[in-house]
Backbone as numpy.savetxt, mean C-alpha at the origin, in Angstrom:
# Nx Ny Nz CAx CAy CAz Cx Cy Cz
17.81 -5.12 -17.60 17.16 -4.48 -16.46 17.42 -2.98 -16.50
16.87 -2.29 -17.49 17.18 -0.87 -17.56 16.22 -0.01 -16.74
14.98 -0.41 -16.57 14.05 0.39 -15.78 13.67 -0.32 -14.48
14.28 0.12 -13.42 13.97 -0.39 -12.09 13.56 0.82 -11.26
12.43 0.72 -10.58 11.93 1.84 -9.80 12.24 1.61 -8.33
12.83 2.58 -7.71 13.17 2.49 -6.30 12.06 3.19 -5.51
11.47 2.48 -4.56 10.37 3.03 -3.77 10.89 3.48 -2.40
10.46 4.62 -2.00 10.79 5.18 -0.70 9.87 6.37 -0.57
10.35 7.46 -0.04 9.52 8.67 0.03 9.16 9.16 -1.36
10.02 8.90 -2.33 9.76 9.25 -3.72 10.07 8.02 -4.57
9.41 7.95 -5.73 9.66 6.84 -6.64 10.57 7.37 -7.74
11.65 6.67 -8.01 12.54 7.12 -9.07 13.18 5.92 -9.75
13.63 6.14 -10.98 14.25 5.07 -11.75 15.73 4.99 -11.42
16.26 3.77 -11.43 17.70 3.59 -11.31 18.16 2.73 -12.47
19.41 2.80 -12.78 19.98 1.96 -13.83 20.44 0.64 -13.25
20.59 -0.36 -14.10 21.02 -1.68 -13.67 22.38 -1.69 -13.01
23.24 -0.71 -13.36 24.59 -0.66 -12.78 24.56 -0.34 -11.28
23.54 0.36 -10.82 23.43 0.74 -9.41 22.75 -0.32 -8.56
22.25 -1.37 -9.18 21.46 -2.38 -8.47 22.22 -3.01 -7.31
23.48 -3.37 -7.52 24.27 -4.00 -6.47 24.40 -3.14 -5.23
24.52 -1.84 -5.42 24.62 -0.91 -4.30 23.35 -0.96 -3.43
22.20 -0.97 -4.08 20.93 -1.02 -3.34 20.74 -2.36 -2.63
21.06 -3.45 -3.30 20.94 -4.79 -2.71 21.83 -4.88 -1.47
23.04 -4.37 -1.56 23.97 -4.38 -0.43 23.45 -3.54 0.74
22.63 -2.54 0.42 22.07 -1.67 1.45 20.76 -2.21 2.03
20.37 -3.45 1.66 19.20 -4.07 2.25 17.92 -3.98 1.44
18.01 -3.47 0.22 16.83 -3.39 -0.63 16.57 -4.74 -1.29
15.31 -5.01 -1.61 14.91 -6.24 -2.28 14.36 -5.89 -3.66
14.64 -6.74 -4.64 14.13 -6.56 -5.99 12.84 -7.37 -6.13
11.79 -6.74 -6.65 10.49 -7.38 -6.75 9.88 -7.01 -8.10
9.41 -7.99 -8.84 8.77 -7.75 -10.12 7.28 -8.00 -9.96
6.47 -7.07 -10.46 5.02 -7.22 -10.34 4.33 -6.61 -11.55
3.12 -7.03 -11.77 2.33 -6.52 -12.88 1.30 -5.53 -12.35
1.31 -4.34 -12.93 0.31 -3.33 -12.60 -0.34 -2.95 -13.91
-1.64 -3.19 -14.01 -2.32 -2.99 -15.29 -1.83 -4.03 -16.28
-1.31 -3.56 -17.41 -0.80 -4.48 -18.44 0.71 -4.58 -18.44
1.37 -3.80 -17.58 2.83 -3.72 -17.60 3.47 -4.43 -16.43
4.56 -5.12 -16.72 5.40 -5.71 -15.67 6.48 -4.69 -15.37
6.70 -4.42 -14.08 7.76 -3.49 -13.67 8.55 -4.10 -12.54
9.79 -3.62 -12.40 10.65 -4.07 -11.31 10.82 -2.92 -10.32
10.73 -3.28 -9.04 10.83 -2.28 -7.97 11.85 -2.72 -6.94
12.48 -1.74 -6.34 13.39 -1.95 -5.21 12.79 -1.29 -3.99
12.80 -1.97 -2.86 12.31 -1.40 -1.61 12.83 -2.24 -0.47
12.69 -1.70 0.73 13.12 -2.45 1.92 11.93 -3.22 2.48
12.16 -4.49 2.78 11.13 -5.34 3.37 11.33 -5.32 4.88
10.26 -5.00 5.60 10.34 -4.98 7.05 10.21 -6.41 7.58
10.64 -6.62 8.82 10.59 -7.98 9.37 9.15 -8.50 9.42
9.00 -9.79 9.28 7.70 -10.47 9.28 6.74 -9.93 8.23
7.25 -9.63 7.05 6.42 -9.03 6.01 6.72 -9.72 4.68
5.67 -10.01 3.91 5.89 -10.60 2.59 6.32 -9.51 1.61
6.91 -9.93 0.51 7.32 -8.97 -0.51 6.12 -8.22 -1.08
5.02 -8.93 -1.30 3.81 -8.29 -1.85 3.29 -7.23 -0.88
3.25 -7.54 0.40 2.79 -6.59 1.42 3.70 -5.37 1.47
5.01 -5.61 1.50 5.97 -4.51 1.54 5.84 -3.64 0.29
5.71 -4.29 -0.87 5.57 -3.53 -2.11 4.36 -2.60 -2.04
3.21 -3.13 -1.64 2.00 -2.31 -1.60 2.15 -1.15 -0.62
2.76 -1.38 0.53 2.99 -0.29 1.49 3.84 0.81 0.87
4.99 0.44 0.31 5.90 1.44 -0.27 5.30 2.10 -1.50
4.55 1.34 -2.29 3.94 1.88 -3.51 2.90 2.95 -3.15
2.07 2.65 -2.17 1.07 3.64 -1.73 1.77 4.88 -1.20
2.79 4.68 -0.37 3.50 5.83 0.19 4.10 6.69 -0.93
4.66 6.05 -1.95 5.26 6.84 -3.04 4.18 7.56 -3.86
3.03 6.93 -4.07 1.94 7.59 -4.80 1.41 8.80 -4.02
1.28 8.66 -2.71 0.83 9.78 -1.89 1.87 10.90 -1.88
3.12 10.53 -1.80 4.20 11.51 -1.81 4.24 12.30 -3.11
3.98 11.61 -4.22 3.97 12.27 -5.54 2.96 13.40 -5.62
1.85 13.28 -4.88 0.84 14.33 -4.94 0.92 15.25 -3.71
2.03 15.15 -2.99 2.29 16.09 -1.90 1.69 15.73 -0.55
1.30 14.47 -0.36 0.74 14.06 0.93 1.76 13.24 1.71
1.88 13.54 2.98 2.81 12.81 3.84 2.06 11.73 4.60
2.63 10.54 4.59 2.00 9.41 5.28 3.02 8.76 6.21
2.52 7.88 7.07 3.38 7.20 8.03 3.19 5.69 7.87
4.31 4.98 7.65 4.30 3.53 7.61 4.53 3.01 9.02
3.67 2.12 9.48 3.84 1.51 10.80 4.50 0.16 10.65
5.55 -0.06 11.40 6.33 -1.28 11.24 5.76 -2.47 12.00
5.30 -2.26 13.22 4.96 -3.45 14.00 3.52 -3.51 14.49
2.85 -2.41 14.64 1.47 -2.46 15.12 0.68 -1.31 14.52
-0.63 -1.40 14.62 -1.49 -0.35 14.07 -1.74 -0.57 12.59
-2.33 0.43 11.98 -2.61 0.37 10.55 -1.30 0.31 9.78
-1.33 -0.30 8.61 -0.11 -0.41 7.81 0.41 0.97 7.40
-0.49 1.83 6.98 -0.10 3.16 6.54 -1.21 4.12 6.95
-0.83 5.28 7.46 -1.85 6.24 7.89 -1.46 7.66 7.50
-2.47 8.50 7.37 -2.25 9.90 7.08 -3.46 10.70 7.53
-3.27 12.00 7.59 -4.37 12.90 7.88 -4.58 13.75 6.65
-5.84 13.87 6.23 -6.16 14.63 5.02 -7.46 15.38 5.23
-7.38 16.69 5.11 -8.57 17.53 5.29 -9.26 17.27 6.63
-8.46 17.09 7.68 -8.99 16.88 9.02 -9.49 15.48 9.31
-9.35 14.58 8.36 -9.80 13.19 8.57 -8.59 12.28 8.72
-8.68 11.37 9.69 -7.64 10.35 9.86 -7.99 9.18 8.95
-7.04 8.83 8.09 -7.26 7.79 7.07 -6.21 6.71 7.25
-6.63 5.46 7.12 -5.63 4.38 7.15 -5.82 3.45 5.96
-4.70 2.86 5.58 -4.67 1.84 4.54 -4.26 0.54 5.20
-5.08 -0.47 5.06 -4.76 -1.81 5.54 -4.43 -2.66 4.32
-3.22 -3.16 4.28 -2.79 -4.00 3.17 -3.09 -5.45 3.54
-3.86 -6.12 2.70 -4.23 -7.51 2.96 -3.92 -8.35 1.74
-2.99 -9.27 1.88 -2.62 -10.15 0.76 -3.45 -11.43 0.74
-4.26 -11.64 1.77 -5.10 -12.83 1.86 -4.57 -13.87 2.83
-3.30 -13.79 3.16 -2.70 -14.79 4.05 -3.22 -14.67 5.48
-3.45 -13.45 5.95 -3.93 -13.25 7.31 -5.34 -13.83 7.47
-6.17 -13.67 6.47 -7.53 -14.20 6.55 -7.50 -15.73 6.54
-6.49 -16.30 5.89 -6.33 -17.76 5.92 -6.00 -18.24 7.33
-5.18 -17.47 8.07 -4.75 -17.85 9.42 -5.75 -17.43 10.49
-6.38 -16.31 10.29 -7.25 -15.71 11.30 -8.71 -16.04 10.98
-9.49 -16.30 11.97 -10.92 -16.52 11.73 -11.56 -15.21 11.31
-12.67 -15.31 10.57 -13.35 -14.11 10.08 -13.72 -13.17 11.22
-14.12 -13.72 12.37 -14.51 -12.88 13.49 -13.32 -12.07 14.00
-12.13 -12.67 14.00 -10.93 -11.95 14.42 -10.62 -10.79 13.48
-10.80 -11.02 12.20 -10.57 -9.96 11.21 -11.63 -8.87 11.36
-12.87 -9.25 11.62 -13.94 -8.28 11.83 -13.60 -7.39 13.04
-13.15 -8.02 14.13 -12.77 -7.24 15.33 -11.63 -6.27 15.03
-10.69 -6.74 14.23 -9.55 -5.90 13.86 -10.03 -4.65 13.11
-10.94 -4.82 12.16 -11.48 -3.67 11.43 -12.30 -2.76 12.35
-13.00 -3.34 13.31 -13.76 -2.53 14.28 -12.83 -1.67 15.12
-11.70 -2.24 15.53 -10.70 -1.47 16.30 -10.16 -0.31 15.46
-9.88 -0.57 14.20 -9.39 0.50 13.32 -10.44 1.59 13.17
-11.71 1.20 13.10 -12.79 2.17 12.93 -12.90 3.13 14.12
-12.44 2.69 15.29 -12.44 3.57 16.47 -11.36 4.63 16.38
-10.29 4.33 15.65 -9.14 5.24 15.57 -9.10 6.10 14.31
-9.80 5.65 13.24 -9.71 6.33 11.95 -11.10 6.67 11.41
-11.16 7.77 10.67 -12.42 8.17 10.02 -12.68 7.34 8.77
-11.62 6.97 8.05 -11.75 6.18 6.83 -10.74 5.05 6.83
-11.17 3.89 6.39 -10.29 2.72 6.28 -10.41 2.21 4.85
-9.27 2.11 4.17 -9.22 1.54 2.83 -8.44 0.23 2.91
-9.02 -0.82 2.35 -8.37 -2.13 2.32 -7.76 -2.30 0.93
-6.45 -2.53 0.91 -5.73 -2.68 -0.36 -5.35 -4.14 -0.52
-5.67 -4.71 -1.68 -5.41 -6.12 -1.95 -4.69 -6.27 -3.29
-3.97 -7.38 -3.49 -3.21 -7.54 -4.74 -4.07 -7.90 -5.95
-5.16 -8.64 -5.76 -5.94 -9.12 -6.91 -7.44 -9.04 -6.64
-8.20 -9.17 -7.70 -9.66 -9.18 -7.58 -10.14 -10.40 -6.80
-9.45 -11.51 -6.95 -9.81 -12.73 -6.20 -9.74 -12.48 -4.70
-8.67 -11.84 -4.26 -8.53 -11.52 -2.83 -9.56 -10.45 -2.43
-9.85 -9.52 -3.32 -10.82 -8.46 -3.03 -12.20 -9.04 -2.69
-12.60 -10.07 -3.41 -13.92 -10.68 -3.14 -14.01 -11.20 -1.71
-12.90 -11.69 -1.17 -12.90 -12.23 0.19 -13.03 -11.12 1.25
-12.58 -9.92 0.93 -12.56 -8.85 1.93 -13.75 -7.89 1.82
-14.49 -7.92 0.72 -15.62 -6.98 0.56 -16.71 -7.19 1.61
-16.84 -8.38 2.13 -17.90 -8.66 3.11 -17.69 -7.93 4.44
-16.51 -7.34 4.65 -16.26 -6.62 5.89 -16.79 -5.18 5.85
-17.32 -4.76 4.71 -17.97 -3.45 4.62 -17.03 -2.27 4.49
-15.79 -2.48 4.16 -14.82 -1.40 3.96 -14.50 -1.30 2.47
-14.16 -0.11 1.98 -13.78 0.01 0.56 -12.54 -0.84 0.28
-12.62 -1.68 -0.76 -11.52 -2.56 -1.14 -11.00 -2.11 -2.50
-9.70 -1.85 -2.57 -9.06 -1.38 -3.79 -7.98 -2.38 -4.18
-7.98 -2.79 -5.44 -6.96 -3.73 -5.91 -5.70 -2.97 -6.33
-4.61 -3.70 -6.45 -3.33 -3.12 -6.89 -3.50 -2.41 -8.23
-4.26 -3.01 -9.15 -4.45 -2.42 -10.47 -5.22 -1.11 -10.41
-6.09 -0.93 -9.42 -6.90 0.28 -9.28 -6.22 1.37 -8.45
-5.14 1.03 -7.80 -4.56 1.88 -6.77 -4.16 3.27 -7.23
-3.38 3.36 -8.29 -2.90 4.67 -8.74 -4.07 5.58 -9.11
-5.04 5.05 -9.86 -6.21 5.84 -10.24 -7.02 6.26 -9.02
-7.17 5.36 -8.05 -7.91 5.69 -6.84 -7.22 6.82 -6.06
-5.91 6.71 -5.85 -5.17 7.73 -5.09 -5.34 9.09 -5.76
-5.14 9.13 -7.07 -5.26 10.41 -7.78 -6.68 10.96 -7.73
-7.66 10.13 -8.03 -9.04 10.65 -8.07 -9.54 11.02 -6.68
-9.28 10.19 -5.69 -9.80 10.48 -4.35 -9.10 11.68 -3.72
-7.80 11.67 -3.66 -7.08 12.71 -2.94 -6.96 14.00 -3.72
-6.77 13.96 -5.03 -6.69 15.20 -5.79 -8.05 15.85 -5.93
-9.10 15.07 -6.10 -10.45 15.63 -6.15 -10.82 16.27 -4.84
-10.53 15.60 -3.74 -10.85 16.15 -2.42 -9.98 17.35 -2.09
-8.77 17.41 -2.64 -7.89 18.55 -2.38 -8.39 19.78 -3.13
-8.73 19.61 -4.42 -9.09 20.76 -5.22 -10.50 21.26 -4.93
-11.40 20.39 -4.51 -12.77 20.81 -4.24 -12.96 21.23 -2.80
-11.98 20.98 -1.96 -12.06 21.42 -0.58 -13.03 20.63 0.29
-13.36 19.41 -0.10 -14.26 18.62 0.73 -13.54 17.59 1.51
């Protein structure tokens, strides 16, 4: 376990010798595949949250932080992650598919309508293409875990440098 990435405001590598310190401090170890590579990540899981959901929240926050954007993670209510960019309020809704299994489609539609009242842009982030197909019918941009890093860089850096 030589390459473990710790997610927080910044993403950084830690050595296997430091792992016990992080675990004792409440961090969870999670292995996931992004693109063709399997990587291990450490992050804190908030209450009532799956590891996949927590990973995606922290991963997005670290990607935004890397390009100089500050975001806010919401723990109990509201959008999962939000930020303001070029005068627009943007939110990221992380959906692993479990909520749609429990909630009727109309309930999920209402939830997205409520978010649309508060935010200019809503991005739905999902772990896989299979889950993405279930959420595309809600009419919001759906980005998979594999597309996430490229999307963050192209969308936010392009909009930053072109001033739009």
